[in-house]
C-alpha positions in Angstrom: 8.0 12.1 17.5 11.0 10.4 15.9 14.0 12.7 15.5 15.4 10.6 12.6 12.2 10.6 10.6 11.1 13.6 8.5 9.1 14.6 5.5 10.5 17.1 3.0 8.1 18.5 0.4 10.0 19.4 -2.7 7.2 20.5 -5.0 3.5 20.9 -5.4 1.2 21.2 -8.4 -2.4 21.7 -7.5 -2.9 19.4 -4.6 -0.4 16.9 -5.9 2.9 16.8 -3.9 6.3 15.4 -4.4 9.0 15.1 -1.8 11.2 12.8 0.3 10.5 10.9 3.5 13.9 10.6 5.3 14.4 7.5 7.5 17.4 5.9 9.1 17.3 3.1 6.4 17.1 5.4 3.4 15.0 7.9 1.7 11.5 7.3 0.3 10.6 9.3 -2.8 7.0 10.5 -2.9 4.5 9.9 -4.3 5.6 6.4 -3.3 4.1 3.0 -4.1 4.8 0.2 -1.6 4.8 -3.4 -2.9 3.2 -5.7 -0.4 5.3 -8.4 1.2 2.5 -10.0 3.2 4.5 -12.9 4.6 8.0 -11.4 4.5 8.2 -11.8 0.7 6.7 -10.1 -2.3 5.3 -13.2 -4.0 7.3 -14.4 -7.1 10.0 -11.8 -6.5 13.5 -11.8 -5.0 14.1 -8.8 -2.7 16.9 -7.5 -5.0 14.5 -7.7 -7.9 11.9 -5.7 -6.1 14.6 -3.0 -5.4 15.6 -3.1 -9.1 12.0 -2.0 -10.0 12.6 1.3 -8.1 10.8 0.5 -4.8 12.1 2.5 -1.9 9.9 0.7 0.8 8.0 -2.5 1.3 4.9 -3.3 3.3 4.8 -6.2 5.8 1.7 -7.7 7.4 1.4 -7.8 11.1 -1.5 -10.3 11.2 0.2 -12.9 8.9 3.6 -12.6 10.5 2.3 -12.8 14.1 0.7 -16.1 13.2 3.6 -17.5 11.1 6.5 -17.6 11.8 5.6 -15.3 14.8 7.1 -11.9 15.6 9.1 -13.4 18.5 10.9 -15.8 16.1 11.6 -13.0 13.6 13.0 -10.9 16.4 15.3 -13.7 17.6 16.5 -14.1 14.0 17.6 -10.5 13.8 14.4 -8.7 12.8 12.3 -8.5 9.6 14.9 -6.7 7.5 17.5 -9.3 8.0 15.0 -12.2 7.9 13.7 -11.2 4.4 17.0 -9.7 3.2 15.6 -6.2 2.6 17.8 -3.3 3.8 15.5 -0.5 2.9 12.5 0.9 4.9 9.6 -1.4 5.8 6.1 -0.3 6.8 4.0 -2.8 8.8 0.2 -2.5 9.0 -1.4 -3.0 12.4 -3.4 -6.2 11.6 -6.8 -4.4 12.0 -7.8 -4.7 8.3 -7.1 -8.5 8.2 -9.0 -9.1 11.5 -11.9 -7.1 10.0 -12.0 -9.5 7.1 -12.3 -12.5 9.4 -15.9 -11.6 10.2 -17.2 -14.8 11.9 -13.9 -15.8 13.4 -13.5 -12.7 15.6 -14.9 -11.0 18.7 -14.6 -7.2 19.0 -14.5 -5.4 22.3 -13.2 -2.1 23.6 -10.0 -3.9 24.7 -9.3 -5.2 21.2 -10.1 -8.2 19.1 -9.9 -11.9 19.8 -9.9 -14.2 16.8 -9.2 -17.6 15.5 -6.2 -18.2 13.2 -7.2 -19.0 9.6 -4.2 -21.4 9.6 -4.9 -23.7 12.5 -7.9 -22.3 14.4 -5.7 -21.3 17.4 -7.1 -18.4 19.5 -5.2 -15.0 19.5 -5.8 -11.6 20.9 -4.8 -8.4 19.2 -5.0 -5.1 21.0 -3.3 -1.7 20.4 -0.6 -2.6 22.9 0.0 -6.1 21.4 0.0 -4.6 17.8 2.7 -2.1 18.9 4.7 -4.9 20.6 4.5 -7.1 17.4 5.6 -4.3 15.2 8.5 -3.5 17.6 9.6 -7.1 17.5 9.5 -7.0 13.7 11.7 -3.9 13.7 9.6 -2.0 11.1 10.6 1.6 10.3 7.0 2.8 10.0 4.4 1.4 12.4 0.7 1.8 11.9 -1.6 2.4 14.9 -4.2 -0.3 15.6 -7.7 0.5 14.3 -11.0 -1.0 13.3 -12.1 -0.7 9.7 -15.8 -1.3 9.0 -16.7 -2.5 5.5 -18.7 -0.1 3.4 -21.5 0.6 2.9 -22.4 1.0 6.5 -24.9 3.2 8.4 -23.7 6.4 10.1 -24.1 5.0 13.7 -21.9 2.0 12.8 -19.3 4.3 11.2 -19.3 6.8 14.1 -19.0 4.1 16.8 -16.1 2.4 14.9 -14.3 5.6 14.2 -14.5 6.8 17.8 -13.2 3.5 19.1 -10.3 3.6 16.6 -9.4 7.1 17.9 -9.3 5.7 21.5 -7.1 2.9 20.1 -4.9 5.4 18.4 -4.2 7.1 21.8 -3.4 3.7 23.3 -1.2 2.9 20.3 0.7 6.2 20.8 1.1 5.5 24.5 2.4 1.9 23.9 4.7 3.0 21.0 6.7 5.2 23.4 9.9 6.9 22.4 11.7 5.0 19.6 14.2 7.1 17.7 14.5 6.1 14.1 11.0 4.5 14.0 7.8 6.4 13.1 4.2 5.9 14.1 1.3 6.8 11.7 -2.2 7.5 12.8 -5.1 6.3 10.7 -8.1 8.6 9.9 -11.5 6.8 9.8 -15.0 7.9 9.2 -16.2 6.1 6.1 -17.5 8.6 3.4 -18.9 11.0 6.0 -17.1 14.4 5.9 -18.0 15.3 9.5 -16.7 12.0 10.9 -13.5 12.3 8.9 -13.0 15.8 10.3 -13.7 14.6 13.9 -11.2 11.7 13.3 -8.5 14.1 11.9 -8.8 16.4 14.8 -8.4 13.6 17.3 -5.3 12.3 15.5 -3.8 15.7 15.3 -4.3 16.2 19.0 -2.5 12.9 19.8 0.3 13.7 17.3 1.9 11.3 14.8 4.8 11.2 12.4 2.5 10.6 9.5 -1.2 10.1 8.8 -3.1 7.5 6.8 -6.5 7.8 5.2 -8.0 4.4 6.1 -11.3 2.8 5.5 -11.4 3.2 1.7 -11.0 0.6 -1.1 -13.4 -1.6 1.0 -16.3 -1.8 -1.5 -17.3 1.9 -2.0 -16.2 2.2 -5.6 -13.8 4.7 -7.2 -16.3 7.5 -7.5 -17.1 7.5 -3.8 -13.5 7.0 -2.9 -12.4 10.0 -4.9 -15.3 12.0 -3.4 -13.9 11.3 0.0 -10.4 12.1 -1.1 -11.6 15.5 -2.3 -11.7 16.5 1.4 -10.1 13.9 3.7 -6.4 14.5 2.9 -6.9 18.3 3.4 -7.9 17.6 7.0 -4.4 16.1 7.8 -1.2 18.1 8.6 0.4 19.7 5.5 3.9 18.9 6.8 3.5 15.2 7.3 3.2 12.3 4.8 -0.3 11.2 3.8 -0.8 7.5 3.2 -3.9 6.0 1.4 -4.1 2.4 2.5 -4.8 -0.5 0.1 -4.9 1.5 -3.2 -4.9 0.4 -5.9 -5.3 0.3 -9.7 -3.2 2.7 -11.7 -6.1 5.2 -12.3 -6.9 5.0 -8.6 -3.3 6.0 -7.8 -3.1 8.9 -10.2 -6.4 10.2 -8.9 -5.3 9.8 -5.3 -2.0 11.7 -6.0 -4.0 14.5 -7.6 -5.9 14.8 -4.3 -2.8 15.1 -2.1 -1.8 11.6 -1.3 1.9 10.7 -0.8 2.0 7.0 -0.2 0.0 3.9 -1.4 0.2 0.1 -1.3 -1.7 -2.7 -3.0 -1.3 -6.4 -3.7 -2.7 -5.8 -7.2 0.6 -5.8 -9.2 1.8 -9.1 -7.8 -1.6 -10.8 -7.6 -2.5 -9.8 -11.1 0.9 -11.0 -12.3 0.2 -14.4 -11.0 -3.1 -14.5 -12.7 -1.9 -13.5 -16.2 -2.7 -9.8 -16.1 -0.1 -7.2 -17.0 -0.5 -3.4 -16.5 0.8 -1.3 -19.3 0.5 2.4 -20.3 -2.2 1.1 -22.8 -4.2 -0.6 -20.1 -4.5 -4.2 -18.9 -3.2 -7.0 -21.1 -4.6 -10.5 -20.4 -1.8 -12.6 -21.5 -3.9 -15.8 -21.2 -5.9 -14.7 -24.3 -5.3 -16.7 -27.4 -4.6 -13.6 -29.5 -1.2 -13.4 -27.9 0.0 -16.9 -28.9 1.7 -15.8 -32.1 2.6 -12.3 -31.2 6.4 -11.5 -31.2 6.0 -8.1 -29.6 6.8 -7.4 -26.0 4.0 -6.5 -23.5 5.0 -2.8 -23.8 7.5 -1.6 -26.4 8.4 1.4 -24.2 9.1 -0.7 -21.0 12.6 -1.7 -20.0 11.7 -4.5 -17.5 13.2 -8.0 -18.1 9.8 -9.3 -19.3 9.5 -6.7 -22.0 13.2 -6.5 -22.8 13.8 -10.3 -23.3 10.5 -12.1 -23.9 7.6 -11.9 -26.4 3.9 -11.9 -25.7 3.9 -15.4 -27.4 6.4 -16.7 -24.9 4.6 -15.2 -21.9 1.3 -16.6 -23.2 2.9 -20.1 -23.5 4.4 -20.2 -20.0 1.2 -18.9 -18.4 -0.9 -21.6 -20.2 1.8 -24.2 -19.3 1.5 -23.1 -15.6 5.3 -22.5 -15.4 6.5 -20.5 -12.4 8.4 -18.1 -14.7 5.1 -16.7 -15.8 4.2 -15.2 -12.5 7.8 -14.1 -11.9 8.0 -12.1 -15.2 4.5 -10.6 -15.1 4.9 -9.6 -11.5 8.3 -8.0 -12.2 6.7 -6.1 -15.2 3.8 -4.9 -13.1 5.9 -3.7 -10.2 8.2 -2.0 -12.7 5.3 -0.3 -14.4 3.9 0.9 -11.0 7.3 2.4 -10.0 7.7 4.0 -13.5 4.2 5.6 -13.0 5.3 7.0 -9.6 8.5 8.4 -11.1 6.5 10.0 -14.0 4.2 11.7 -11.5 7.1 12.9 -9.3 8.8 14.4 -12.4 5.5 16.0 -13.6 4.7 17.5 -10.2 8.2 18.9 -9.9 8.0 20.4 -13.4 4.5 21.8 -12.8 3.0 19.7 -15.6 0.9 17.2 -13.6 -2.3 18.2 -15.3 -0.8 17.4 -18.7 0.6 14.1 -17.3 -2.9 13.1 -16.1 -4.4 14.0 -19.5 -1.8 11.9 -21.4 -2.2 9.0 -18.9 -6.0 8.7 -19.4 -5.9 9.2 -23.1 -3.2 6.6 -23.7 -5.2 4.1 -21.6 -8.4 4.9 -23.3 -6.9 4.0 -26.7 -6.3 0.5 -25.4 -3.8 -2.2 -26.1 -2.8 -1.8 -29.7 -3.6 -4.8 -31.9 -0.8 -6.3 -34.0 -0.9 -5.0 -37.5 
């Protein structure tokens, strides 16, 4: 276990928790949302702009970075933090999820996965040991163990076989990670939607011992109702005194529901991807800026938002630059979305600390249900 990594719980309201993850590169306030910097950049954003939204930590992608520019090149250039000009904590995923999505381009064995690059077709091998090596070369603060994540729905035999191999890979990841003061290793719970498999996975991970624990294998096609059903029991199986990370989630209502069920950390490409496709998340729901009804609207996206897009630009302007395919469109909408997500996290942290999280959830859902307010 890392001596310089710790989780301090500051408050709890129901199952919802607020606290601080202490790292050598700074504190991470929880519940925390991690913007995704897949290829050492959050698309359409400068690193200092991402920090200005309130983000305490970014996520980097092992699969993409190992292929281009390569972990060895990043290491030679001073590590991922220096390479991308981000001095706060970075979490890197293990590459397992991306390899899963390659389907026909991969071969899975007990040793690991061999696959063809989506870039140039070159052959690569990713094992628990190689994943740990890549993440060490990148210099990430939080390292994820290597796992296999089956797409849902899947039959029980497939889920059980995959989960048990992931637990063997978790032990190999732990062994390969070794002793790295200042760096943390998270285990990943698997088991699909099956409560008994989730329990078996959690017990295996606890026996191995990790600095934090992730709930993996969700947001892979099962739908929100099933995801919440799993989260009603899965986080409770993980250690109370360690951070709990729900991987790949999600929409604002997914996030609020996950926090209500005991999750501390989340990540998703949605704020940036939606920003580039003309979608803005607001307290009133999703605004599609491409729609013609915005072309003469002088109002901001959200009159209560203080981000640059809302402070300085009208819906009419944002509609114009999106329809004109100007780069500033993706920049402004991404900034707004990331600002909104971080504002949502701060609102939840404050409500949990004050013991008013139930009222926060009620207001959140009611405001979104009212929808985007038409211009009078």
